[in-house]
N, C-alpha and C positions, 0 to 999 in steps of 0.2 A: 504494500500500500504506500501511497505517496502523501506527504503532508506538506502543504504550502505554508511557509513561515514568512511573516513580514517583519521588516525592521523600520524604525522611525526615520532613518536617514537614507537608506539605500533601497535598491530594487528587491523584489521578492526572491527568495531562494528556495531550493527544494531539498527536503530531508528525505532520504531514501532508506527503506527497510531491506535493501539488498545491495550487493556489489555489482556495479555495471559490468557487463561483458562476461559474467561467470555462469550464465544460464544455458549455454550451449544452444542446440537446435531444438525447437518445439514445432511439432507437426500437428496441425488441427484439421480434422475432417469436418467439412461444412456442407450443408445441404444445397446452398445456393450462394452465389456472389454476383453482384452486378457485372455486366459485360464490359464496363469501362472503369477507369480510375477517376471519373469526373468528380469534382469537388462540390458542385452546386446543384446536384440533382435531388438529394434527400438527406435527412439527418438522423434517421432511425436505422436499426439493424436490418439487413446486413450491410447497407451502404456505410453506416457509421464505423464499421470495423476498418474500412479503407480510409475514410476521411480522418478519423481520429489518429490513425497510425502515421499517415503521410503528411497531413497538413496541420497548420496552426491557425486558429481563429483569434479574434480579439480577446475573448475570454475562454475559459474552459469550465464546463459544467461538471462538477464532481458529484457523482451519484452513489458513492460507496456506502453512505449511511441511509439511503432511501429518501433523503431530503436534499434538494438541489443546493449546492454550495458553489458560489461563483468564484473561480480562481483566476489569477493572472495568466496570460498567455502572450499574445502579441502586445497587449496592453498591460502595463504595470499597475495602473490604477485608473479610476473613473469616478465621476460624480456629476450630479445635476447642478446646473448653474442656479445660484441662489435667486429665488423669485421667478425663475423661468423653467417650469418642470418639463417643457418640451425640448430643452437644450441639455445635451450631455457632453461632458468633456472627457476624452480618453487620452491618457498619457502613454506613449508608445515606448516599449523597451528600447534602450539606446545601444548603439554600437554593434548591432547584429546585421548579418548579410544573408541573402539567399545563396544557394550553391553556385549560381552563375555570377555572383559578385554584386548584384543589385542590392541596395540598402533596404532593410526592413524599416520603413518609415511611414510618415503620414500620407505621402503620395500613394504608396502601395495600398494603404487602407482605403483611401478614397476611390482609387481605381477599381478595386475589387468589389466594393459595395455598389458603385455606380454601374459596373458591368452586370451584376445580378439584378439590379433595379430596371435595367433597360429591357422593355418588352421584346425587342427584336432578338434578344439572345435566348429567350424561352427557357430561362433557368428554372429548374424545379423548385428552388427555394425562394423565388422572387416574392411570393405572397407573404412569406415570413417577415419581409422588411418593407412591405407596401406602405407601412406607416412612417417610413423615413422620408422626410421632405428633401433633405440635402445633406451632404457631408462637406464641411468647411475645413481646409487645411490652415491651421493657425500658426504652426511652425514646423520644423523638420520632424519633430516627435510629438506633435499634439494635433488632435482633430476635434472639431465640434460636430456632433451628429444631432440634427434638428428633426424632430418628429412633428406630424400634423396635429397631434394631441398628446397629452401626457401618457407615457408608456412606462410603467414601473418594470415591466418584464424585459425591457430592451437589453440590459446587460446579459440576461440569460439567453435571449434569442440570438444575440451576436456571437454566442459560443458555437453557433452552427454555420457561420459564414467564414470560410477560410480566406486568408490573405495571401495573394499570389504576387510574384514579381511582375510588375505591369509591363515593362518593356518586352520581356520574353513572351509573355502571354499574348500581347498584341501582335508581336512579330510572327509567332507560330500559328496563331489562331487556336480556338478552343479544342477542336477535334484532334489536332496534332499534339497540343500540349498535354492532353489527358493520356497520351500513350507513354510519356516519360515525364511525369510531373516534376517540377522544380519547386521544392517547398521546404518548410522548416519544422515539420513534425518529428517525432522520435525515430521514425523509420524512413527509408527510401525503398521504393519498389525496384528490385534488381531483375526480376523476371515476372512477366504476367502473360498468361495464356488464357484468354476468356473461356469461362465454363470448365476450366481444367485446373489451373494452379496460379497462385500468387506467392511470390517469395519476397520477404521483407528483411532488410538488414539495417543495423543502426545508422542513423543519419548524422554525419559529423557536423552538420549545420543545425542540429536540433536546438531550439530556443531554450528549452527548460530542463531536459532530462535525457540521460543516456539509458537505454533499456538494459535489462538483465540479460536477455537472450542475445546471442550473436546472430541468430537467424530464426525467423518465424515463417513456416510454410503453411499456407492454406491449400488444402486439396479439396476440390469441389466434387462431392460424391452424393448425387441426388437420391440414390436408393438407400433407404433407412438400413436395410439388412447389411449392405456393404459397408456403411460407416461403422456399424456396431461390430462387424467382423474385423475391420481394421483396427479398432480399439482393442479387442480381445487378443488379436494376434501380435500386438505390439508395434504394428506399423504406424499407428496414430497415437499421439499422447492425449489428445482431447477431441471430443466430438460434440456437435450441437444437435438440436431437434431429436432428442432421444425419445423414441416411442415409449409410452407409459408401460406397455407390456414387457419392455426390456429392463425396467428399473430393478425389479427384485433380483433377476439373475446377475445384473451388474454389481449390485450391492453385495450379493453373496460371494461374488468373485473378487471382492475387496477393491472395487473401483470407487473413486470419489464421485458424488453426484451433487450438482448445484441446480436447484430448482427455484424459480421465481414466478410470480404472477406478473406478467408484463404490464406496463402502463399503456396498454393497447387494447383495442376492442376489435374482435373478430366479428364482422358484420357483412351484410350483402346489400349492395346498391340495388334499388328497386325502381327508381324514377323512369318514367316513360311518357312520351307525349301522346301516344295512341295505345289502344288495346287495353286489356284488363288492368295493367299496372298503372295506368293513368288515373284510375279511381282510387282515392285514398282508402276507401273501405276494403278494397282488395289487399292493399298493402298492410292495413291493420290486421286483416284476416290471416295473412301469412305470418305476422308476428305472433298471433295467438295460436297458430298451428304448430309452432316449434317448441318443444320441451327443452329449454335451455339447461336445466339442471341435469337432464339426461346426457347432454353433451359433455358435461363434466364427469359424472359418475360412470356413464356407459362407454365413453370414447376416450376421455383423458385421465382415467384412473383416479378421479377425485381431485385433480389439479385444476386450478383456474377458479374464476368466480363469475356468477351471472351478471351480465351487463344490465344495470337498472335503467334501461332505455336512455342511456347516456353514453357519451364517448370517452369517459374517463372513469376509473375505479374510485371508490369512496375516499381514498387517502390523498387524492390530488386536489389542489386548489381549484375552485370553480364547480366542484361536485355539488349537486342539489339534493338534499335529503328528502325533499317533498316529491320527487319523481321516482316512481318505482317501475320495475320491469313489467312488460306485458305478461300476464299469466298464461299458462298453458291451458287453453279452453277451446277444444275442438268444436263443441256445439256453437259457441258464440262466433267462432270463425266461420262456420258454415252459414250461420244466420246473416253475417255481414256479406258473404259472397252472394247469397240469395238476394239481399237488398240491393246489391250492385248489379243484379241481373244474371248471375252465373250459377247454374245448377248442374245436376248430374248429366243433363243433356249437353252441356257446353263442351265437355271432354277437352279441357285445356291441356296443351302441351307446352311445357316451359323448359328452358335450357339454363343450367346452373354452371357457371365458369369458375374453376378453382385453380389455385397454384398447386405445386407439389414440392415438398421439402423446403418450403419457405416459412410456413406456419406449422407448429407442432400438430401432427395428425390432421393436416389440412384436407387431404383427400378423404379420410375416414369421416371427418365432420361433414364434408359436402355430401357424401353418400347418405349419412344418417339424416341430415336435414331434408334431402330430396325425398327420402322415404316418408318422413313426417308430412311433408307438403302433399304427397300423393294420397294421403288419407282424407284430404278435403274432397267433398262430393264432386265439386266442379273440375277437379284436376285429374286428368287421365295419366299423364306421364311427366316426370321431371328427369331430363337427360343431363348427366354430369359430364362436363367437358373439361378434361384435365389439361392444363397449359404448362409447358416447360417455362422456366423462369423468364427467359428473355421475351418469349411470346406473351407471357403474363404481363410483363411491364409494358409491352406495346399496347395491349388492351387497356391497361390501367391509364396510360397517358393518351389514349385515343389516337395513336400515331401509326398503327400498322394496318395490315390487310384484314385482320380478324376484327369484326365489329364487336362491341359490347352487347351482350345478350340479356335475357330477362333478369337473372340474378348473377351478380358479379361479386364474389367473395374476396375480401381483402382485410388487412390488419391495419387499422388506423392507430398509429403509435404517437404518444405524446412525449416520447424520449427525444432529446434530453430535457425538455422544458418542464415537464410534469405539471402542466396547467391546462385547464379545459379550453382556454381561449385558442390555443394553437390549432386544435382540430375543429372546434365549433365554428371557427371563422371560415372554414371551407364551405359552409352552407350559406354564406352571405351572397347576395346577388352580385354576379360578375367576378367572383373569385377567380384569380388569374390563371392558376395552373392545374385546376382539376374540374372537369366538366361533369358535375353531379346532376345538374338539371333542376335543382330546387331553388325557388326564389320566393321570399315573403318579406314584405316591407317592414312589418312589425318585428320580425326576427332580426332584420338588419339593424333596427333602432336599438333593440336590447343589446345586441353585440357591440355596437358602437359605444354604448354607455359602459358596458362591462370592461371593454379593453382600455377605456380612458380612466377608470377608477383605480384607487390604490389597491395594490396586491394584498389579498387577505381581508379586505374590508367587507362588512355586512352588505353594503350597497352593491359592491361588485358581485358577490354571491347571488344577491337578489336579482340582478340583471341577468346573470347566467341562468337562474331558475326560470325567468320569464321566457328566455330564448329556448331553453330546454323543453318547456311545456308545449311550445309551438312545434318543435321538432318531433316530439312524441306523437302529438295529434296528427300531424301531416304524414308521419311515417315514410320519409323518403328512403329509409333503409330498414332492413330486418336486423334487429340487434341480436347478437349471439352471446358470446362470453368474453371476459377478459382473459386472454390466452396464457397458458403456461409456457414457460421457456425452460427447457431442461437440457442440461449439459452433463457430460460424464468425462472423467479423466483418470489417468493413472495416479495412484496414491503417491508415487514418487515425484510427480510433477509439482514443483514448488509454486506457491502463490497463485494457484488456480482459483480465480475469483470472478464471479459475474455480478455486475452492479445492478441497481434498481431499474436501469434502462435497458437491460439485456445485453450489455457490452462486456466482453471479456477483457480483463486487464492484460493487455499485450505488453505493457512496459515492465510489469513486475514478474510475469510468468517466466519460468525457467526449469531446466532439468539438472 
């Protein structure tokens, strides 16, 4: 584990519970990895494994305790301007350079944020910083970031926006730059074969810390059984997405198991402009037809928790205790279907799109939910369409040849922000990077108020409650569960740790 210590007179320093460079090679079997090393696509696992290893953002969100703690990274310190809550001053670490010799400075910070904000670049993280009006360079090592309205969450959100060398990034262009990123994170990618392997080695230009391991190898192994076999045979040190059926045998064989409930909601997008799903009564009926508790006990071995018709679990800021899950009520579901004009004569055929090896037991959950929905009188068949991860992302971003179909299952993660606003904002009208198809003016107003209010205040929670009640009533999604994330590793692997956001500690791990 790493602890950030501050001094009154100097920059922050790192105290390490390990000796750098003594951890040897660590090999991790992983179900899926993104097909590029892009910095600005997403901030949750598995993308965060890459971003956190290779890049440095202004801040670093420490999640080892379960509560977000904002630590220095590119910025040594930050504060709001007195009397102007829209203005934030960030003081940049001094005297550091990128591997190509460019300085880590205020110009690099401005260029990186401006690039993400530019709609022409289609950055996946753009919506996270839509609230930023502009970035002002005040001096070589100081920037002012101005938001449209007060944003208490800004230092936390900026922990997801990496800072890049502006000259090299502009000269190479994004697509070329992602092939061999120039950055200041703890590691550098020395080899990357999409959908096969990623090799990381310590970065001599790391801003804050030198890792324990001399090499970390991610091997992409989509088949659960193959990952587990690799762990048992000794070819892998750690694996993720452990099927719950494998937990008892692994524990009996003396493997270490790390299991968390992710700050993420497994759910299915339902919105449609035409057809049955255009009627909210049908969407509500689908929510009533699914036994969420059975997804936990019957599919996930008791791991996870039922989503209370909200996008965050109860331990995150912005959760509304007044909103509860749709109960499992097949009779009421059938009554709603009939009221919407759909009966046993309708013989509806639906398609359910799911990932594989991206979410724990994702295919099994899709199959179980499909069977539950087929018990509705009006539904004849629910076909489960399993998508390999790159194709799944194409459908998610609406950018490929495969269209999004009736039910599209995905995991909406609040990592590393651990706040309801990050994901609830996706349902505001005109949200920039995800076409969900839901729009409600009153919902927009509640969300505008919530995001402007002080973090943790009663008024902020009340605004989230107002928005959440509209979301439950309109049911643009079918809420499932807050997903389990289960890893296993050799007992001899040191500092094997998964934080509250589902991220493995790559800096500390070693053999």
